[in-house]
N, C-alpha and C positions, 0 to 999 in steps of 0.2 A: 784190541790191538794184538793179543796173542794169536787170534785167528788170522790176522794179516800175515804173520810169519808162516802159518800152516799153508795158506793158499798161495803165498809167494813161492814156497818150496815146490808146490805142484807146478807153478808157472816155470820155475827153473828146470824142472824135469822135462817139461814140454820144450823149453829152449834147446836142451841137449839133443832132442830129436831132430832139430833143424840141421845139425851137423852131418847127419847121414846123407842129406842131399846137397851138402855144401852151401846151405843157406846161412845167413847171419843168424846166430843163436838167440832168438827172441821167442819167448813163450807167453801165452795169455790164458787166463782162466776167468770165467764169469760165474759169480756166485749170487744166489738169491735165497734169503732166509736160511743161511747156513748150509745150503745144498749147492754142489757144483752143477751148474747148468750146462756149461761147455768148457772145453779146453782145446787149445790149438797152438801151433807154432808156425814160424815163417815157412812158406812153401813157394816163394817166388821162383827160385831156381828149378825146383821140381816141376812146377806147372808152366813156367815161362810166362807168367802173368804178373805184371808189375803191382797189382793191387792186393796180392795175396799175402799181406802182412798178418802176423799172428792175431792182432786185434780184430781185423776185418773178418778173418775166418771164424774166430770165436763168436763174434757178433752174429754172423750168418747162421752158425750152428745153434746159438741160443734162440734166435728168432724162430727157426724151424722147430726146435724142441718145445718152445712155449706157444707156438702157433700165433705169434703176434710180433709186430715190429717195435712195440712198446716194451722196453726192458726196464720199466719203472721198478725201483726197489733192488736193482742189481748193482753189484760192484764188479769192476773190471780190475784184475790183477795182471800186471804186465811187467816184464823184466827190464824194459827200456822205455824211456819217455816217448809217448806217442808223437807221430809226425802230424802235419797239418791235415793230411787226408784222413788219418785215423781219428783225429779230434772231431772232424766233421761227422764221421760215422757215429762217434760216441754221442754227439749232440743229437743227431737225427734219431738214434735209437733210444734216447732218453735215459741212458745209464746215469745213475745218481752219484756214483763215486768211482774214482780211479785211484788205485794204489800202484805206484811204479817204483822199481828198484833203483835205477840209475838214470842220470840225465843223458840226453842225446845232444851233444854239442853241435853237430852238423844239421840235423833235421828235426830236433825236438821242438814241439810247439806248445806244450802245456804251460810252460813258464815264460813263453814269449810275450813281449808287449803286444797287446792287441788280441791275445788268445781269446777265442769265443767261449772257452770253458769257464773262465772266471769273470766274465762280463755280466754284471748284475742287471744290465739293461736288456740282455737277451731274454728269450722266453724259457731258457733252461740253464740253471746254474749247476755246475758239477763240483762236488767236494773232491779235493785232491790231497793225498798223502804220499809223500815221497821218501826214499831212502831205506825202505824195508829190504834187507838182504842185498844192499847195494854192492858190497865187496864181492860177493859170490857172482853176481851178474857181470860186474866189470871184468873179473878174471876170465869168464867164458868169452866175452867179447874181445878182450885184449889178446888172448891166446888164439882165437879164430883169425883175427887180422894179422897177427904175427906169422902164423902158418901160411896165410895167403901171400905174404911178401917173400917168404923163403922159397 
């Protein structure tokens, strides 16, 4: 659990990088056997590509680094609850565990009824831990959207 805070801090630092390109501050880190495999942040505004969420970018980088699309034994740390698209990528890449900081009321899918992540009938079950550094993540997001409205 102590390592969860360590890796979530890295994800928070990644989230702050999103602010430079006016992207929603979300960061993600993928860890395997205590080693950071990849880290990323939202780059939708920067790339003008809707699928460039932090989770997707981190998964792509991890697959390239490990030279496989199977990310067995990996944990994804992300500052905001993943959306439906990202949950699909998590399942497809076989990530075993997700740790996320704060819920996503509009687009979060991890805790949604019918989420494939927690469906024991599916071919892949993902362990979920939530609430690690939640307040820090919320502050980044609230400040970002407050500044957007001003």
